[in-house]
C-alpha positions as CSV (number, residue, x, y, z in Angstrom):
1,X,-58.0,7.8,-80.3
2,X,-58.7,7.9,-84.0
3,X,-56.8,5.4,-86.1
4,X,-56.6,4.6,-89.8
5,X,-59.0,4.0,-91.3
6,X,-61.6,6.2,-89.8
7,X,-65.1,6.7,-91.0
8,X,-68.2,8.7,-90.0
9,X,-71.5,6.9,-90.9
10,X,-74.8,8.8,-91.0
11,X,-78.1,7.3,-90.0
12,X,-79.1,7.0,-93.7
13,X,-76.1,4.8,-94.3
14,X,-73.8,7.3,-96.0
15,X,-70.1,6.9,-95.2
16,X,-67.7,9.9,-95.0
17,X,-63.9,9.8,-94.9
18,X,-61.2,12.3,-95.8
19,X,-58.2,12.1,-98.0
20,X,-56.5,14.6,-95.7
21,X,-56.9,13.0,-92.2
22,X,-58.1,10.1,-90.1
23,X,-59.4,12.3,-87.3
24,X,-63.1,11.8,-86.8
25,X,-63.6,15.4,-85.6
26,X,-61.7,16.7,-88.7
27,X,-63.9,14.6,-91.0
28,X,-67.0,15.9,-89.2
29,X,-65.8,19.5,-89.7
30,X,-64.7,19.0,-93.3
31,X,-68.1,17.7,-94.4
32,X,-70.1,20.0,-92.0
33,X,-71.9,17.2,-90.3
34,X,-74.3,17.9,-87.5
35,X,-74.1,15.3,-84.7
36,X,-77.5,15.7,-83.2
37,X,-78.6,13.6,-80.2
38,X,-80.8,10.7,-79.2
39,X,-81.5,7.4,-81.0
40,X,-79.6,6.7,-84.3
41,X,-82.9,6.1,-86.0
42,X,-84.3,9.4,-84.6
43,X,-82.0,12.4,-83.8
44,X,-78.5,11.1,-83.7
45,X,-77.1,11.9,-87.2
46,X,-73.9,9.8,-87.3
47,X,-71.5,7.4,-85.5
48,X,-67.7,7.3,-85.5
49,X,-66.2,4.0,-86.6
50,X,-62.8,2.7,-87.7
51,X,-61.4,-0.4,-89.5
52,X,-57.8,-1.2,-88.5
53,X,-55.2,-3.8,-89.1
54,X,-54.6,-6.1,-86.1
55,X,-51.0,-4.9,-85.9
56,X,-50.7,-1.2,-85.5
57,X,-49.1,0.7,-88.5
58,X,-49.2,-2.4,-90.7
59,X,-51.5,-0.8,-93.2
60,X,-50.1,-2.7,-96.1
61,X,-51.6,-6.0,-94.8
62,X,-54.7,-7.3,-96.6
63,X,-57.8,-5.2,-95.7
64,X,-60.0,-8.3,-95.5
65,X,-58.2,-9.0,-92.2
66,X,-58.7,-5.6,-90.7
67,X,-61.1,-5.3,-87.7
68,X,-64.2,-3.1,-87.5
69,X,-64.8,-1.1,-84.3
70,X,-67.1,1.6,-83.0
71,X,-64.9,4.5,-81.9
72,X,-67.1,6.3,-79.4
73,X,-68.2,5.5,-75.9
74,X,-71.8,4.5,-76.4
75,X,-73.6,3.5,-79.6
76,X,-76.9,5.3,-80.1
77,X,-80.1,3.3,-80.0
78,X,-80.9,1.8,-83.4
79,X,-77.3,1.5,-84.5
80,X,-76.8,-1.6,-86.7
81,X,-73.2,-2.7,-86.5
82,X,-73.5,-5.2,-89.4
83,X,-75.0,-2.7,-91.8
84,X,-72.5,0.0,-90.9
85,X,-69.5,-2.4,-91.2
86,X,-70.8,-3.5,-94.6
87,X,-71.0,0.1,-95.9
88,X,-67.6,1.0,-94.4
89,X,-65.8,-2.0,-95.9
90,X,-66.9,-0.9,-99.4
91,X,-65.5,2.6,-98.7
92,X,-62.3,1.1,-97.2
93,X,-61.3,-0.1,-100.6
94,X,-61.4,3.5,-101.9
95,X,-59.6,4.7,-98.7
96,X,-56.9,2.2,-99.2
97,X,-56.4,2.9,-102.9
98,X,-56.1,6.7,-102.1
99,X,-53.7,6.5,-99.1
100,X,-51.6,3.4,-99.1
101,X,-48.6,3.6,-101.5
102,X,-46.7,0.4,-102.2
103,X,-45.7,1.1,-105.8
104,X,-43.4,3.7,-107.3
105,X,-45.1,6.9,-108.6
106,X,-44.1,10.3,-109.9
107,X,-45.7,12.5,-107.3
108,X,-47.9,12.8,-104.2
109,X,-49.8,16.1,-103.7
110,X,-52.4,17.3,-101.3
111,X,-53.5,14.3,-99.3
112,X,-52.5,11.9,-96.5
113,X,-50.4,9.0,-97.5
114,X,-48.6,5.9,-96.0
115,X,-45.6,4.7,-98.0
116,X,-44.4,1.1,-97.7
117,X,-42.1,-1.5,-99.2
118,X,-39.8,-0.6,-102.1
119,X,-41.8,2.2,-103.4
120,X,-40.0,5.3,-104.8
121,X,-41.8,8.6,-104.8
122,X,-40.2,11.2,-107.0
123,X,-41.9,14.3,-105.5
124,X,-44.0,15.1,-102.4
125,X,-45.3,18.7,-102.4
126,X,-48.3,21.0,-101.9
127,X,-50.0,20.2,-98.6
128,X,-49.3,16.5,-98.8
129,X,-48.7,14.6,-95.5
130,X,-46.9,11.3,-95.4
131,X,-47.6,9.6,-92.1
132,X,-45.0,6.7,-92.5
133,X,-42.2,6.0,-94.8
134,X,-40.8,2.5,-94.1
135,X,-39.2,-0.6,-95.5
136,X,-36.8,0.3,-98.4
137,X,-39.0,3.1,-99.6
138,X,-37.4,6.2,-101.1
139,X,-38.6,9.8,-101.3
140,X,-36.7,11.7,-103.9
141,X,-37.9,15.2,-103.2
142,X,-40.0,16.9,-100.5
143,X,-40.9,20.6,-100.9
144,X,-43.6,23.3,-100.5
145,X,-45.5,22.7,-97.2
146,X,-45.3,18.9,-97.4
147,X,-44.9,17.0,-94.1
148,X,-43.4,13.6,-93.5
149,X,-44.2,12.5,-90.0
150,X,-42.1,9.3,-89.5
151,X,-39.2,7.8,-91.5
152,X,-37.8,4.5,-90.3
153,X,-36.6,1.1,-91.4
154,X,-34.2,1.5,-94.4
155,X,-36.2,4.3,-95.9
156,X,-34.3,7.2,-97.6
157,X,-35.3,10.9,-98.0
158,X,-33.0,12.4,-100.6
159,X,-33.9,16.1,-100.9
160,X,-36.0,18.4,-98.6
161,X,-36.6,22.0,-99.4
162,X,-38.8,25.1,-99.1
163,X,-41.0,24.8,-95.9
164,X,-41.2,21.0,-95.9
165,X,-41.0,19.3,-92.5
166,X,-39.6,15.8,-91.6
167,X,-40.8,15.1,-88.0
168,X,-39.1,11.9,-87.1
169,X,-36.1,10.0,-88.6
170,X,-35.0,6.8,-86.8
171,X,-33.6,3.3,-87.3
172,X,-31.5,2.9,-90.5
173,X,-33.4,5.7,-92.3
174,X,-31.2,8.1,-94.3
175,X,-31.4,11.9,-94.8
176,X,-29.3,13.2,-97.7
177,X,-29.9,16.9,-98.4
178,X,-32.0,19.6,-96.6
179,X,-32.4,23.1,-98.2
180,X,-34.6,26.2,-98.0
181,X,-36.3,26.6,-94.6
182,X,-37.0,22.9,-94.3
183,X,-36.9,21.3,-90.8
184,X,-35.9,17.8,-89.8
185,X,-36.2,16.2,-86.4
186,X,-33.9,13.2,-86.1
187,X,-33.6,10.4,-83.5
188,X,-30.4,9.0,-84.9
189,X,-27.1,10.6,-85.6
190,X,-27.2,12.5,-88.9
191,X,-24.4,14.5,-90.4
192,X,-25.3,18.2,-90.1
193,X,-23.6,18.7,-93.4
194,X,-26.8,17.6,-95.0
195,X,-28.1,21.1,-94.2
196,X,-27.3,22.9,-97.4
197,X,-28.8,26.3,-96.8
198,X,-28.3,28.9,-94.0
199,X,-32.0,28.6,-93.0
200,X,-32.3,24.8,-93.0
201,X,-32.8,23.3,-89.5
202,X,-32.1,19.9,-87.9
203,X,-33.2,19.1,-84.4
204,X,-31.1,16.2,-83.1
205,X,-32.7,14.1,-80.4
206,X,-30.4,11.1,-80.8
207,X,-28.5,11.7,-77.5
208,X,-29.4,12.6,-73.9
209,X,-29.7,16.3,-74.8
210,X,-31.2,18.1,-77.7
211,X,-29.0,19.7,-80.3
212,X,-30.1,22.2,-82.9
213,X,-28.2,22.8,-86.1
214,X,-28.9,25.7,-88.4
215,X,-27.3,25.7,-91.8
216,X,-25.0,22.9,-90.7
217,X,-23.7,24.8,-87.6
218,X,-24.8,23.8,-84.1
219,X,-26.9,26.6,-82.5
220,X,-25.9,27.4,-78.9
221,X,-27.5,29.9,-76.6
């Protein structure tokens, strides 16, 4: 399974990663890479690798402590792990600067991000995807087609609108206001009054059964 941070390294030492995803197959598709076959020094064009923190999801830990791994079943002949790791660690600094958000900023747009600590993000929009919002982080506004996959800890999402999606709200995380055709899936009790438009949807999985609220009213078949 692909984990952040994922890289694809070609046989000539070039390292590819995407600002939109950590899926190796998506990276391969984005950069139109041809896998080939055989020895790495001959016909195999690239290998899939990753550098990850020792504790899953703790992407705000120092990258010097992250662990390098080959993320495919068999390394091709001629694969030099030390050289590949050296190249990838240089790119990891760029990856980390692009994706890991620990300080407040005005906006996040068109990319994949991980938000930690006490960071406040004023706007998340476009096709931006936030994988995690944790700690005491605050997202002021989420709109367009932006997606937030997981909100936990003491994180707060204040305003969700348009076609934005919040996929998981749990722990002490807080949702304040949902408008437009936005959708939120919650794993804790959230007051459906936060649905401020007739097309806003909340799927409540906090209990034994699943409840669906549309525009603040529970939907029943």
